[in-house]
N, C-alpha and C positions, 0 to 999 in steps of 0.2 A: 540344421545350422548348429555350429559348435557353441559351447559356453561363452567364450570372449566375444563372439559376435552378438549374442544375446544381451550380454551385459552392456556391450557399447551402444546397441540401440536405446538403452534404458537409461542414457546419460544426456545430460543437456550441454551442450558446448558453450564456450565463453561467449561467442557471438550470438547465441541463442539466447542466453541469460541478459545480455545487454539489450537485445532487441526487444525482448518481452518488457524489461523495465523502461525503456524509451517509450514504447506503446503505452504501457500505463500511465506514465507521466504525462504524456500528451492527451491522453484521453481526460485524466483528471484536470489538467490545465484548461482545456477547452471547455469542459463541463462546468467549472468554475467561472471562466469568462462569461460563458453564456448565462449562468445564474445571476451573475453581478449585473448584467446588461438587462436581463428579463424580469428579474424579480426585485421588487421594492422590499426594503428591509421590513420584516414584520409581517409581510403579505403571505397568505397561506394559499397554496395551489394544490388541490386534491389531484394526484398524479394516478395512483393506484386506490380508488376509494376504499376506505375501511383498513389501508395496509400502509401506503406510503404517501406522503405529501411534500411538496417543495416549499421551503421557508428559509429564506436568507438570513444569515446572521454572521458576524465577525467575530471571531475566537482568538483572544490573545493567549489562550492556555493550551493545555493538552488535553487528552481525553478526560471526560468526565469532569471538565472544568478544573483540573489539576493545574497548579502552577500558573493561575490567571495573571496575565499581565507580564509574564517573564519571556517575552517574544524574543529577546536578544540571547538569553540562555538556551531556549528551545532552538533558536535558529543555528547557536553554535552547536548543539548536539546533533542536530540534523546533519550539519556539515561534517562533523567528526563521523557519525555512523555511516554516511554516504562514502566518505575516503575509505573506512574500514571494509565496507562490503565491496567496494571496487578493488582493494588489493587483494581480499579474499577470492573474488572472481578470477582476477589475473593470475594470482599464484596457483589456483585450482586447475584452471584451463577447462576442465569438464566436471560435472558434479552428477551424483546419482539424481535422477528425474525429481523427486519429492524435494530433496534438499536444494537442488537447482531452481525449482520453481518458488521455493519459500525465499531463497536469497533475492530472486528476480522481483517478485512481489514487495519485499521489504525494501528494497533499492527504489522501485518505482514510487512507491508511497512515501517514502522519506524525502525523496527529492521533489515530488509534488507538494508536500506540506511545506518542506524547507523553502522552496521558491516563493510561496506566499508570505511566508515570515520575513524573507529578505526583501522582496520586492514591495510588499504591501504593509508590512507591520501587523499582519494578523493572518490567520487562516481562514479561508472562505468555506463555510459550511452551508448546506442547503438540502439535505436528505434527512427527513423525520419519519421515523416509523409512528403510525398511529395508535395502533392497539396496546402499545406499552410506553411507558414513560422512560424514554432512552433519549441520551443526548442526540442533538442533530450532528450529522457528520457528512462526509464527502468520499469521493471515488479513491482518494489516496487511503482514507481510513479503512476502506473495505480491503484494499490492497494489503494492508498492513496486517488486518485481521485474517486474511486468506494466508498470509505467510506464516502466521502462528499456527494455523490448521496444518498447512504443509509441513512445517517443522515438527508438528506432533505426530503425523502420519510417518515421517522418515524416522523419527525416534522409535516409533512403534515397530517399523518393519526391521530396524536394526536389532532392537532389543529381542525380537522372536526370531532372530537368525534368517530372516528372509530376504530374498534378493529384492532390490528396488524394481517396483514396476510403475 
């Protein structure tokens, strides 16, 4: 296999990035809907004993309780980021695998939390780590954090002059 074919296989297409984003957003929204229906506010359900428990809260701020009560501002920010990512995907057409995954995860997470802010006036959080004092989070937050990791891997592979894998 020659070099251009190898590189092409290590790219994510526009369609793949959008499908990943939509899938993540759907998983996030379905899991949040389930949590709102099944968990009472404040009730704690051990999910993975000693590691993860389910506890429903409504978050009007951002990560780590930053900008508490700034739902409109954060909703507007979600909308701007979503539009920016969609333009990036549209113009790029395809991206190196790590960059494409990062953009996909970020888009899916941004839309997931943005939908909550616009529809509900808050973000539904329900995943709580037990062994550490860490804020309660949701699937969209996980996707956004995975995006940061993927951006880091992309930057490292570029910095070291390696091909994207």
